C-alpha atoms as an extended CHARMM CRD file, in Angstrom:
* protein
*
       276  EXT
         1         1  UNK       CA            -15.7820000000       -9.4630000000       -8.5720000000  PROA      1               0.0000000000
         2         2  UNK       CA            -16.0750000000       -6.3330000000       -6.3360000000  PROA      2               0.0000000000
         3         3  UNK       CA            -13.7660000000       -3.5220000000       -7.6630000000  PROA      3               0.0000000000
         4         4  UNK       CA            -14.3930000000       -0.2190000000       -5.8900000000  PROA      4               0.0000000000
         5         5  UNK       CA            -11.0710000000        1.4580000000       -6.7030000000  PROA      5               0.0000000000
         6         6  UNK       CA            -12.2870000000        4.0570000000       -8.9330000000  PROA      6               0.0000000000
         7         7  UNK       CA            -15.2710000000        5.1670000000       -6.1090000000  PROA      7               0.0000000000
         8         8  UNK       CA            -13.0090000000        8.1050000000       -5.7890000000  PROA      8               0.0000000000
         9         9  UNK       CA            -10.5660000000        8.5850000000       -8.2100000000  PROA      9               0.0000000000
        10        10  UNK       CA            -11.2950000000        8.0020000000      -12.4220000000  PROA      10              0.0000000000
        11        11  UNK       CA             -7.5430000000        8.3050000000      -13.2550000000  PROA      11              0.0000000000
        12        12  UNK       CA             -6.8580000000        4.9530000000      -15.5410000000  PROA      12              0.0000000000
        13        13  UNK       CA             -3.7910000000        4.4130000000      -13.8910000000  PROA      13              0.0000000000
        14        14  UNK       CA             -3.8660000000        5.2990000000      -10.0350000000  PROA      14              0.0000000000
        15        15  UNK       CA             -1.0360000000        6.4010000000       -8.0080000000  PROA      15              0.0000000000
        16        16  UNK       CA             -0.9410000000        4.6100000000       -4.5720000000  PROA      16              0.0000000000
        17        17  UNK       CA              1.0290000000        6.6180000000       -1.6340000000  PROA      17              0.0000000000
        18        18  UNK       CA              3.7150000000        4.4800000000       -0.0770000000  PROA      18              0.0000000000
        19        19  UNK       CA              3.2470000000        5.5390000000        3.8640000000  PROA      19              0.0000000000
        20        20  UNK       CA              1.7450000000        8.8060000000        2.5650000000  PROA      20              0.0000000000
        21        21  UNK       CA              4.2770000000       11.7330000000        1.6610000000  PROA      21              0.0000000000
        22        22  UNK       CA              6.8040000000       12.4620000000        3.9620000000  PROA      22              0.0000000000
        23        23  UNK       CA              9.9120000000       14.2220000000        4.6840000000  PROA      23              0.0000000000
        24        24  UNK       CA             12.0500000000       16.8290000000        6.5590000000  PROA      24              0.0000000000
        25        25  UNK       CA              9.4660000000       17.6530000000        9.7000000000  PROA      25              0.0000000000
        26        26  UNK       CA              6.5020000000       15.4190000000        8.3470000000  PROA      26              0.0000000000
        27        27  UNK       CA              6.7320000000       11.4720000000        9.3800000000  PROA      27              0.0000000000
        28        28  UNK       CA              5.6430000000        9.0420000000        7.3650000000  PROA      28              0.0000000000
        29        29  UNK       CA              2.4640000000        6.6590000000        8.1370000000  PROA      29              0.0000000000
        30        30  UNK       CA              0.6280000000        9.9480000000        9.6650000000  PROA      30              0.0000000000
        31        31  UNK       CA             -2.3890000000       11.3690000000        8.8230000000  PROA      31              0.0000000000
        32        32  UNK       CA             -0.4330000000       14.8390000000        7.7890000000  PROA      32              0.0000000000
        33        33  UNK       CA              1.7090000000       12.6580000000        5.1070000000  PROA      33              0.0000000000
        34        34  UNK       CA             -1.6850000000       10.9380000000        4.0590000000  PROA      34              0.0000000000
        35        35  UNK       CA             -3.3350000000       14.4700000000        3.7590000000  PROA      35              0.0000000000
        36        36  UNK       CA              0.0080000000       15.4590000000        1.8800000000  PROA      36              0.0000000000
        37        37  UNK       CA             -0.1510000000       12.4380000000       -0.5080000000  PROA      37              0.0000000000
        38        38  UNK       CA             -4.1090000000       12.8970000000       -1.5140000000  PROA      38              0.0000000000
        39        39  UNK       CA             -3.4150000000       16.9130000000       -2.1700000000  PROA      39              0.0000000000
        40        40  UNK       CA             -0.7260000000       15.8020000000       -4.5080000000  PROA      40              0.0000000000
        41        41  UNK       CA             -2.9340000000       13.5480000000       -6.6040000000  PROA      41              0.0000000000
        42        42  UNK       CA             -3.0620000000       10.1170000000       -4.5430000000  PROA      42              0.0000000000
        43        43  UNK       CA             -6.2300000000        7.7620000000       -5.1440000000  PROA      43              0.0000000000
        44        44  UNK       CA             -4.5720000000        5.0920000000       -2.6850000000  PROA      44              0.0000000000
        45        45  UNK       CA             -2.7260000000        4.9580000000        0.7420000000  PROA      45              0.0000000000
        46        46  UNK       CA             -0.7660000000        2.5380000000        1.8350000000  PROA      46              0.0000000000
        47        47  UNK       CA             -0.1310000000        2.1850000000        5.4850000000  PROA      47              0.0000000000
        48        48  UNK       CA              1.3580000000       -0.2870000000        8.1200000000  PROA      48              0.0000000000
        49        49  UNK       CA             -0.6700000000       -1.5860000000       10.8740000000  PROA      49              0.0000000000
        50        50  UNK       CA              0.0640000000       -3.3140000000       13.8380000000  PROA      50              0.0000000000
        51        51  UNK       CA             -1.2980000000       -3.9220000000       17.1640000000  PROA      51              0.0000000000
        52        52  UNK       CA             -0.2110000000       -2.9650000000       20.8640000000  PROA      52              0.0000000000
        53        53  UNK       CA              0.2670000000       -5.2740000000       23.9110000000  PROA      53              0.0000000000
        54        54  UNK       CA             -3.3900000000       -4.7720000000       24.6890000000  PROA      54              0.0000000000
        55        55  UNK       CA             -4.9620000000       -5.0750000000       21.2860000000  PROA      55              0.0000000000
        56        56  UNK       CA             -5.4770000000       -1.2690000000       19.8180000000  PROA      56              0.0000000000
        57        57  UNK       CA             -4.4290000000       -1.1490000000       16.1600000000  PROA      57              0.0000000000
        58        58  UNK       CA             -1.9530000000        1.7530000000       15.2330000000  PROA      58              0.0000000000
        59        59  UNK       CA             -0.5480000000        3.1550000000       12.3310000000  PROA      59              0.0000000000
        60        60  UNK       CA              3.6350000000        2.3190000000       12.0030000000  PROA      60              0.0000000000
        61        61  UNK       CA              6.1610000000        0.1160000000       10.8260000000  PROA      61              0.0000000000
        62        62  UNK       CA              7.4080000000       -1.7650000000       13.3840000000  PROA      62              0.0000000000
        63        63  UNK       CA             11.1010000000       -2.3550000000       13.0080000000  PROA      63              0.0000000000
        64        64  UNK       CA             11.4740000000        0.8330000000       12.1190000000  PROA      64              0.0000000000
        65        65  UNK       CA             11.4890000000        2.2580000000       15.9310000000  PROA      65              0.0000000000
        66        66  UNK       CA             15.3760000000        3.1200000000       16.1670000000  PROA      66              0.0000000000
        67        67  UNK       CA             14.7680000000        5.2310000000       12.9490000000  PROA      67              0.0000000000
        68        68  UNK       CA             11.3210000000        6.7370000000       13.2900000000  PROA      68              0.0000000000
        69        69  UNK       CA             11.2950000000        7.0820000000       17.1470000000  PROA      69              0.0000000000
        70        70  UNK       CA             15.2430000000        7.1550000000       18.1730000000  PROA      70              0.0000000000
        71        71  UNK       CA             14.3770000000        4.4100000000       20.4930000000  PROA      71              0.0000000000
        72        72  UNK       CA             15.3780000000        0.9600000000       20.6390000000  PROA      72              0.0000000000
        73        73  UNK       CA             12.1670000000       -0.7190000000       21.6380000000  PROA      73              0.0000000000
        74        74  UNK       CA              9.4750000000       -2.4830000000       20.2360000000  PROA      74              0.0000000000
        75        75  UNK       CA              5.9330000000       -1.4120000000       19.8380000000  PROA      75              0.0000000000
        76        76  UNK       CA              4.1490000000       -4.5570000000       19.8050000000  PROA      76              0.0000000000
        77        77  UNK       CA              5.3120000000       -5.3010000000       23.5600000000  PROA      77              0.0000000000
        78        78  UNK       CA              3.8830000000       -1.6200000000       24.8020000000  PROA      78              0.0000000000
        79        79  UNK       CA              0.1590000000       -0.7340000000       25.8840000000  PROA      79              0.0000000000
        80        80  UNK       CA             -1.5620000000        1.9100000000       23.8730000000  PROA      80              0.0000000000
        81        81  UNK       CA             -1.2740000000        3.9560000000       26.3960000000  PROA      81              0.0000000000
        82        82  UNK       CA              2.5430000000        4.0030000000       26.5000000000  PROA      82              0.0000000000
        83        83  UNK       CA              2.3550000000        4.1560000000       22.6690000000  PROA      83              0.0000000000
        84        84  UNK       CA              0.1080000000        7.3740000000       23.0860000000  PROA      84              0.0000000000
        85        85  UNK       CA              3.1610000000        9.1260000000       24.6050000000  PROA      85              0.0000000000
        86        86  UNK       CA              5.6710000000        9.1010000000       22.2240000000  PROA      86              0.0000000000
        87        87  UNK       CA              6.5690000000       11.0690000000       19.0360000000  PROA      87              0.0000000000
        88        88  UNK       CA              8.0320000000       10.5880000000       15.8460000000  PROA      88              0.0000000000
        89        89  UNK       CA             11.2030000000       12.1160000000       14.8490000000  PROA      89              0.0000000000
        90        90  UNK       CA             12.0130000000       13.9830000000       11.8580000000  PROA      90              0.0000000000
        91        91  UNK       CA             14.9330000000       13.8550000000        9.3820000000  PROA      91              0.0000000000
        92        92  UNK       CA             17.6300000000       15.2130000000       11.9640000000  PROA      92              0.0000000000
        93        93  UNK       CA             16.5850000000       13.0950000000       14.3830000000  PROA      93              0.0000000000
        94        94  UNK       CA             14.8250000000       15.9930000000       16.2320000000  PROA      94              0.0000000000
        95        95  UNK       CA             11.3280000000       15.2870000000       18.0130000000  PROA      95              0.0000000000
        96        96  UNK       CA              8.3460000000       16.5090000000       15.9850000000  PROA      96              0.0000000000
        97        97  UNK       CA              4.7340000000       16.9420000000       17.4110000000  PROA      97              0.0000000000
        98        98  UNK       CA              3.4610000000       14.3380000000       15.6730000000  PROA      98              0.0000000000
        99        99  UNK       CA              2.3160000000       11.1040000000       17.7590000000  PROA      99              0.0000000000
       100       100  UNK       CA              1.6000000000        7.4740000000       16.4550000000  PROA      100             0.0000000000
       101       101  UNK       CA             -1.8880000000        7.8530000000       14.5900000000  PROA      101             0.0000000000
       102       102  UNK       CA             -4.3970000000        4.9330000000       15.8350000000  PROA      102             0.0000000000
       103       103  UNK       CA             -6.4530000000        2.9610000000       13.0590000000  PROA      103             0.0000000000
       104       104  UNK       CA             -9.6460000000        4.4490000000       14.2950000000  PROA      104             0.0000000000
       105       105  UNK       CA             -8.4130000000        7.7830000000       13.9850000000  PROA      105             0.0000000000
       106       106  UNK       CA             -7.3070000000        7.3830000000       10.4170000000  PROA      106             0.0000000000
       107       107  UNK       CA            -10.4420000000        5.5150000000        9.3320000000  PROA      107             0.0000000000
       108       108  UNK       CA            -12.7310000000        8.6650000000       10.8790000000  PROA      108             0.0000000000
       109       109  UNK       CA            -10.8110000000       11.1400000000        8.8890000000  PROA      109             0.0000000000
       110       110  UNK       CA            -10.2530000000        9.0460000000        5.8060000000  PROA      110             0.0000000000
       111       111  UNK       CA            -13.8600000000        8.2680000000        5.3540000000  PROA      111             0.0000000000
       112       112  UNK       CA            -15.4190000000        9.1470000000        1.5440000000  PROA      112             0.0000000000
       113       113  UNK       CA            -12.1000000000       10.1180000000        0.5740000000  PROA      113             0.0000000000
       114       114  UNK       CA             -9.6580000000        7.5880000000       -0.9900000000  PROA      114             0.0000000000
       115       115  UNK       CA             -9.2080000000        3.6560000000       -0.8780000000  PROA      115             0.0000000000
       116       116  UNK       CA             -6.9070000000        2.3520000000        2.1240000000  PROA      116             0.0000000000
       117       117  UNK       CA             -4.4650000000       -0.1770000000        1.3680000000  PROA      117             0.0000000000
       118       118  UNK       CA             -3.6660000000       -1.7390000000        4.5700000000  PROA      118             0.0000000000
       119       119  UNK       CA             -0.5330000000       -3.7670000000        4.8530000000  PROA      119             0.0000000000
       120       120  UNK       CA              1.2620000000       -5.8490000000        7.7420000000  PROA      120             0.0000000000
       121       121  UNK       CA             -2.1040000000       -6.7320000000        9.2590000000  PROA      121             0.0000000000
       122       122  UNK       CA             -2.1050000000      -10.5680000000        7.9530000000  PROA      122             0.0000000000
       123       123  UNK       CA             -2.2650000000      -11.6780000000       11.5780000000  PROA      123             0.0000000000
       124       124  UNK       CA             -4.8120000000      -10.0440000000       12.7650000000  PROA      124             0.0000000000
       125       125  UNK       CA             -7.4450000000       -9.3560000000        9.8700000000  PROA      125             0.0000000000
       126       126  UNK       CA            -10.6770000000      -10.1950000000       11.8540000000  PROA      126             0.0000000000
       127       127  UNK       CA             -9.5890000000       -7.3180000000       13.7630000000  PROA      127             0.0000000000
       128       128  UNK       CA             -8.9690000000       -4.9420000000       11.3720000000  PROA      128             0.0000000000
       129       129  UNK       CA            -12.3690000000       -6.0490000000        9.8740000000  PROA      129             0.0000000000
       130       130  UNK       CA            -14.3820000000       -5.4530000000       13.2700000000  PROA      130             0.0000000000
       131       131  UNK       CA            -13.1070000000       -1.4450000000       12.9150000000  PROA      131             0.0000000000
       132       132  UNK       CA            -13.4680000000       -1.1290000000        9.3670000000  PROA      132             0.0000000000
       133       133  UNK       CA            -17.1760000000       -2.3320000000        9.7660000000  PROA      133             0.0000000000
       134       134  UNK       CA            -17.8010000000        0.0460000000       12.7070000000  PROA      134             0.0000000000
       135       135  UNK       CA            -16.8890000000        3.0080000000       10.6710000000  PROA      135             0.0000000000
       136       136  UNK       CA            -18.9800000000        1.6250000000        7.4520000000  PROA      136             0.0000000000
       137       137  UNK       CA            -15.9740000000        1.8640000000        5.3730000000  PROA      137             0.0000000000
       138       138  UNK       CA            -15.7390000000       -1.5420000000        3.3340000000  PROA      138             0.0000000000
       139       139  UNK       CA            -15.8320000000       -0.2930000000        0.0390000000  PROA      139             0.0000000000
       140       140  UNK       CA            -12.6750000000        1.7410000000        1.0070000000  PROA      140             0.0000000000
       141       141  UNK       CA            -10.5710000000       -1.0770000000        2.0130000000  PROA      141             0.0000000000
       142       142  UNK       CA             -8.1430000000       -2.8810000000       -0.0160000000  PROA      142             0.0000000000
       143       143  UNK       CA             -5.9810000000       -5.9130000000        1.4850000000  PROA      143             0.0000000000
       144       144  UNK       CA             -2.9870000000       -7.2060000000        0.2970000000  PROA      144             0.0000000000
       145       145  UNK       CA             -0.6950000000       -9.7280000000        1.4410000000  PROA      145             0.0000000000
       146       146  UNK       CA              1.7100000000      -12.9490000000        0.7320000000  PROA      146             0.0000000000
       147       147  UNK       CA             -0.6480000000      -15.4130000000        0.0150000000  PROA      147             0.0000000000
       148       148  UNK       CA             -0.2580000000      -17.8390000000        2.3220000000  PROA      148             0.0000000000
       149       149  UNK       CA             -2.5770000000      -20.5340000000        3.4740000000  PROA      149             0.0000000000
       150       150  UNK       CA             -3.3670000000      -18.8660000000        6.9040000000  PROA      150             0.0000000000
       151       151  UNK       CA             -4.1060000000      -15.4850000000        5.2720000000  PROA      151             0.0000000000
       152       152  UNK       CA             -6.2100000000      -17.1090000000        2.2170000000  PROA      152             0.0000000000
       153       153  UNK       CA             -8.1940000000      -18.6490000000        4.8070000000  PROA      153             0.0000000000
       154       154  UNK       CA             -8.8470000000      -15.8680000000        7.2350000000  PROA      154             0.0000000000
       155       155  UNK       CA             -9.9050000000      -13.5980000000        4.4740000000  PROA      155             0.0000000000
       156       156  UNK       CA            -12.4400000000      -15.9430000000        2.9130000000  PROA      156             0.0000000000
       157       157  UNK       CA            -13.9780000000      -16.4710000000        7.0150000000  PROA      157             0.0000000000
       158       158  UNK       CA            -14.1440000000      -13.1420000000        7.4250000000  PROA      158             0.0000000000
       159       159  UNK       CA            -13.6530000000      -10.5930000000        4.4900000000  PROA      159             0.0000000000
       160       160  UNK       CA            -14.9370000000      -12.9680000000        1.4270000000  PROA      160             0.0000000000
       161       161  UNK       CA            -16.3840000000       -9.4790000000        0.1340000000  PROA      161             0.0000000000
       162       162  UNK       CA            -13.6240000000       -7.1910000000        0.8560000000  PROA      162             0.0000000000
       163       163  UNK       CA            -11.2020000000       -6.2330000000       -2.2370000000  PROA      163             0.0000000000
       164       164  UNK       CA             -8.0850000000       -8.9840000000       -2.2150000000  PROA      164             0.0000000000
       165       165  UNK       CA             -4.7770000000       -8.8200000000       -3.7510000000  PROA      165             0.0000000000
       166       166  UNK       CA             -2.0710000000      -11.6260000000       -3.0980000000  PROA      166             0.0000000000
       167       167  UNK       CA              1.6730000000      -10.4110000000       -3.7470000000  PROA      167             0.0000000000
       168       168  UNK       CA              3.5070000000      -12.2560000000       -6.2800000000  PROA      168             0.0000000000
       169       169  UNK       CA              7.3910000000      -12.2770000000       -5.9840000000  PROA      169             0.0000000000
       170       170  UNK       CA              8.4240000000      -13.4780000000       -9.6910000000  PROA      170             0.0000000000
       171       171  UNK       CA              5.9700000000      -16.1620000000      -10.0110000000  PROA      171             0.0000000000
       172       172  UNK       CA              2.2330000000      -16.6420000000       -9.7530000000  PROA      172             0.0000000000
       173       173  UNK       CA              1.8510000000      -18.6700000000       -6.7200000000  PROA      173             0.0000000000
       174       174  UNK       CA             -1.6830000000      -18.8110000000       -5.9200000000  PROA      174             0.0000000000
       175       175  UNK       CA             -4.0730000000      -17.6350000000       -8.5140000000  PROA      175             0.0000000000
       176       176  UNK       CA             -5.5420000000      -21.5570000000       -8.8330000000  PROA      176             0.0000000000
       177       177  UNK       CA             -5.9840000000      -21.5430000000       -5.1440000000  PROA      177             0.0000000000
       178       178  UNK       CA             -7.5020000000      -18.2460000000       -4.7940000000  PROA      178             0.0000000000
       179       179  UNK       CA             -9.8720000000      -18.6610000000       -7.7450000000  PROA      179             0.0000000000
       180       180  UNK       CA            -11.1750000000      -22.1810000000       -5.6430000000  PROA      180             0.0000000000
       181       181  UNK       CA            -11.9510000000      -20.1470000000       -2.6830000000  PROA      181             0.0000000000
       182       182  UNK       CA            -14.8370000000      -17.3460000000       -1.8690000000  PROA      182             0.0000000000
       183       183  UNK       CA            -12.4540000000      -14.4960000000       -2.0220000000  PROA      183             0.0000000000
       184       184  UNK       CA            -12.9110000000      -11.4000000000       -4.1670000000  PROA      184             0.0000000000
       185       185  UNK       CA             -9.5810000000      -11.8600000000       -6.0020000000  PROA      185             0.0000000000
       186       186  UNK       CA             -9.8650000000       -8.3500000000       -7.5260000000  PROA      186             0.0000000000
       187       187  UNK       CA             -5.9920000000       -7.9310000000       -8.8040000000  PROA      187             0.0000000000
       188       188  UNK       CA             -2.1250000000       -8.7590000000       -7.6690000000  PROA      188             0.0000000000
       189       189  UNK       CA              0.6600000000       -6.9730000000       -6.8990000000  PROA      189             0.0000000000
       190       190  UNK       CA              3.7140000000       -7.9600000000       -8.9600000000  PROA      190             0.0000000000
       191       191  UNK       CA              7.1360000000       -8.1400000000       -7.8380000000  PROA      191             0.0000000000
       192       192  UNK       CA              9.9610000000       -8.8920000000       -9.9530000000  PROA      192             0.0000000000
       193       193  UNK       CA             13.6110000000       -8.6500000000      -10.0330000000  PROA      193             0.0000000000
       194       194  UNK       CA             14.5460000000       -8.4150000000      -13.8470000000  PROA      194             0.0000000000
       195       195  UNK       CA             12.3680000000       -8.3490000000      -16.8150000000  PROA      195             0.0000000000
       196       196  UNK       CA             12.4270000000      -12.1600000000      -17.0090000000  PROA      196             0.0000000000
       197       197  UNK       CA             10.3680000000      -12.9720000000      -14.5200000000  PROA      197             0.0000000000
       198       198  UNK       CA              6.9620000000      -14.9160000000      -15.2710000000  PROA      198             0.0000000000
       199       199  UNK       CA              4.7600000000      -12.3030000000      -13.8070000000  PROA      199             0.0000000000
       200       200  UNK       CA              5.9960000000       -9.2660000000      -16.2080000000  PROA      200             0.0000000000
       201       201  UNK       CA              5.7330000000      -11.2890000000      -19.3960000000  PROA      201             0.0000000000
       202       202  UNK       CA              3.0810000000       -9.8620000000      -21.8730000000  PROA      202             0.0000000000
       203       203  UNK       CA              1.0670000000      -13.1000000000      -22.1600000000  PROA      203             0.0000000000
       204       204  UNK       CA              0.5320000000      -12.9660000000      -18.2720000000  PROA      204             0.0000000000
       205       205  UNK       CA              0.1610000000       -9.5940000000      -18.0320000000  PROA      205             0.0000000000
       206       206  UNK       CA             -2.9050000000      -10.4780000000      -20.8840000000  PROA      206             0.0000000000
       207       207  UNK       CA             -4.5280000000      -13.2800000000      -18.9740000000  PROA      207             0.0000000000
       208       208  UNK       CA             -4.8810000000      -11.1890000000      -15.9120000000  PROA      208             0.0000000000
       209       209  UNK       CA             -6.6690000000       -8.0500000000      -17.6450000000  PROA      209             0.0000000000
       210       210  UNK       CA             -9.0160000000      -10.4100000000      -19.5940000000  PROA      210             0.0000000000
       211       211  UNK       CA             -9.8540000000      -12.3020000000      -16.1290000000  PROA      211             0.0000000000
       212       212  UNK       CA            -10.9060000000       -7.9810000000      -15.1610000000  PROA      212             0.0000000000
       213       213  UNK       CA             -7.8480000000       -8.0610000000      -12.2560000000  PROA      213             0.0000000000
       214       214  UNK       CA             -6.3090000000       -4.5280000000      -11.6580000000  PROA      214             0.0000000000
       215       215  UNK       CA             -2.4210000000       -4.8370000000      -11.4520000000  PROA      215             0.0000000000
       216       216  UNK       CA              0.0180000000       -2.9150000000       -8.5430000000  PROA      216             0.0000000000
       217       217  UNK       CA              3.2480000000       -1.9510000000       -9.7730000000  PROA      217             0.0000000000
       218       218  UNK       CA              5.5770000000       -1.1940000000       -7.2180000000  PROA      218             0.0000000000
       219       219  UNK       CA              8.1590000000        1.9650000000       -7.8860000000  PROA      219             0.0000000000
       220       220  UNK       CA              9.5340000000        2.1060000000       -4.5220000000  PROA      220             0.0000000000
       221       221  UNK       CA             13.1590000000        1.6360000000       -4.0550000000  PROA      221             0.0000000000
       222       222  UNK       CA             13.5820000000        1.0320000000       -0.1960000000  PROA      222             0.0000000000
       223       223  UNK       CA             17.1160000000       -0.7470000000       -0.7790000000  PROA      223             0.0000000000
       224       224  UNK       CA             18.6270000000       -0.7060000000       -4.1540000000  PROA      224             0.0000000000
       225       225  UNK       CA             19.5820000000       -4.4260000000       -3.5740000000  PROA      225             0.0000000000
       226       226  UNK       CA             16.3940000000       -5.5710000000       -3.4980000000  PROA      226             0.0000000000
       227       227  UNK       CA             14.8860000000       -4.4300000000       -6.6850000000  PROA      227             0.0000000000
       228       228  UNK       CA             10.9550000000       -4.6550000000       -6.8570000000  PROA      228             0.0000000000
       229       229  UNK       CA             10.3320000000       -3.6120000000      -10.2780000000  PROA      229             0.0000000000
       230       230  UNK       CA             13.2890000000       -4.4610000000      -12.4590000000  PROA      230             0.0000000000
       231       231  UNK       CA             15.0850000000       -0.8740000000      -12.1230000000  PROA      231             0.0000000000
       232       232  UNK       CA             11.8990000000        0.7730000000      -13.0000000000  PROA      232             0.0000000000
       233       233  UNK       CA             11.7920000000        2.8840000000       -9.7170000000  PROA      233             0.0000000000
       234       234  UNK       CA             11.0100000000        5.9220000000       -8.3440000000  PROA      234             0.0000000000
       235       235  UNK       CA             15.0840000000        7.1820000000       -7.9110000000  PROA      235             0.0000000000
       236       236  UNK       CA             15.1340000000        6.1390000000      -12.5090000000  PROA      236             0.0000000000
       237       237  UNK       CA             12.1680000000        8.4430000000      -12.7890000000  PROA      237             0.0000000000
       238       238  UNK       CA             13.3030000000       11.4680000000      -10.8310000000  PROA      238             0.0000000000
       239       239  UNK       CA             17.0530000000       11.2030000000      -11.6270000000  PROA      239             0.0000000000
       240       240  UNK       CA             17.0490000000       10.3630000000      -14.9370000000  PROA      240             0.0000000000
       241       241  UNK       CA             13.4410000000       10.2540000000      -17.1860000000  PROA      241             0.0000000000
       242       242  UNK       CA             10.0270000000        9.0660000000      -15.8420000000  PROA      242             0.0000000000
       243       243  UNK       CA              9.5250000000        7.2900000000      -19.0430000000  PROA      243             0.0000000000
       244       244  UNK       CA             12.0480000000        4.7060000000      -17.9070000000  PROA      244             0.0000000000
       245       245  UNK       CA             10.4630000000        4.1480000000      -14.7390000000  PROA      245             0.0000000000
       246       246  UNK       CA              6.4960000000        5.1540000000      -14.0290000000  PROA      246             0.0000000000
       247       247  UNK       CA              6.0610000000        4.9920000000      -18.1470000000  PROA      247             0.0000000000
       248       248  UNK       CA              7.9510000000        1.9010000000      -18.2440000000  PROA      248             0.0000000000
       249       249  UNK       CA              5.0650000000        0.3550000000      -16.0730000000  PROA      249             0.0000000000
       250       250  UNK       CA              2.5160000000        2.1580000000      -17.6860000000  PROA      250             0.0000000000
       251       251  UNK       CA              3.5450000000        0.3780000000      -21.0210000000  PROA      251             0.0000000000
       252       252  UNK       CA              3.5590000000       -3.0670000000      -19.6770000000  PROA      252             0.0000000000
       253       253  UNK       CA              0.1970000000       -2.7390000000      -18.1390000000  PROA      253             0.0000000000
       254       254  UNK       CA             -0.0610000000       -1.8770000000      -14.4810000000  PROA      254             0.0000000000
       255       255  UNK       CA             -3.1660000000       -0.0370000000      -13.5310000000  PROA      255             0.0000000000
       256       256  UNK       CA             -1.5010000000        1.2390000000      -10.0570000000  PROA      256             0.0000000000
       257       257  UNK       CA              1.8680000000        2.3600000000       -9.3660000000  PROA      257             0.0000000000
       258       258  UNK       CA              3.0720000000        3.0210000000       -5.6480000000  PROA      258             0.0000000000
       259       259  UNK       CA              5.3980000000        5.7520000000       -5.4270000000  PROA      259             0.0000000000
       260       260  UNK       CA              7.2860000000        8.0180000000       -2.5030000000  PROA      260             0.0000000000
       261       261  UNK       CA              7.1000000000       10.4230000000       -5.2150000000  PROA      261             0.0000000000
       262       262  UNK       CA              3.0280000000       11.0700000000       -5.5380000000  PROA      262             0.0000000000
       263       263  UNK       CA              3.1690000000       14.3130000000       -6.9520000000  PROA      263             0.0000000000
       264       264  UNK       CA              5.8750000000       14.1970000000       -9.2940000000  PROA      264             0.0000000000
       265       265  UNK       CA              4.2550000000       10.5140000000      -10.4790000000  PROA      265             0.0000000000
       266       266  UNK       CA              0.8800000000       12.3260000000      -10.9310000000  PROA      266             0.0000000000
       267       267  UNK       CA              1.9110000000       15.0900000000      -12.7830000000  PROA      267             0.0000000000
       268       268  UNK       CA              3.9760000000       12.6560000000      -15.5490000000  PROA      268             0.0000000000
       269       269  UNK       CA              0.8380000000       10.5110000000      -15.5920000000  PROA      269             0.0000000000
       270       270  UNK       CA             -1.0620000000       13.7890000000      -16.6860000000  PROA      270             0.0000000000
       271       271  UNK       CA              1.6500000000       15.5580000000      -18.8400000000  PROA      271             0.0000000000
       272       272  UNK       CA              2.2320000000       11.9960000000      -20.9040000000  PROA      272             0.0000000000
       273       273  UNK       CA             -1.6170000000       11.8660000000      -21.5510000000  PROA      273             0.0000000000
       274       274  UNK       CA             -1.9330000000        8.3940000000      -19.6810000000  PROA      274             0.0000000000
       275       275  UNK       CA             -4.4870000000       10.2520000000      -16.9800000000  PROA      275             0.0000000000
       276       276  UNK       CA             -6.7090000000       13.7370000000      -17.5310000000  PROA      276             0.0000000000
């Protein structure tokens, strides 16, 4: 098992910045948002990828065009040249100076700085790997995806040495299959709507840790109707008590916490003695 998560950061519990740190005039999924996250203590940057009509990879969560570009468009049906002309909007729906970054730009900017978690790229993993290899950044990449048979087969074929995490929703649905494949299965993201879910039970957490696997908990609350961590969220941590959110995830064995509040989460982990 090859695990390079601590290549640039030695924190016991690492913080992953969800699309960087954005707000007011800094749009998410941009180099400025990623830089702010690193300044705030993040060890991992989570980002969303898509391909343009002519095959160039950009950073953006497709489907969010009306809210981040103020346009009812489909970026996947636009050419790279057309995409480069666009400008992201701020929280007041005013245009900013920030355009969409290409994957190449982000790779070049983040080389030898942190771990990059690449999301929403399961359909074009071979293209992603080619670009990463061109930049010589294999050790900085974490692939995380729902463990469909198609994705697992692709990872085994083109990225067997890359760090890979399946996303388990309530139940572990793929460990047996992945363990039989040539895949660098170094951890998993565990999503659970209640504290009764199988993936959050102590015996499961202990078994995964005994196998040397890193566990990723998601404190992000993108929709209060869709709990990702049984209510132990960023919102609870910020509005009530971080011990009920981030602290709960630490106590239950998570090695990584994904957050929209990077600086505050990092400070809590230091103040509580979890990290130095």
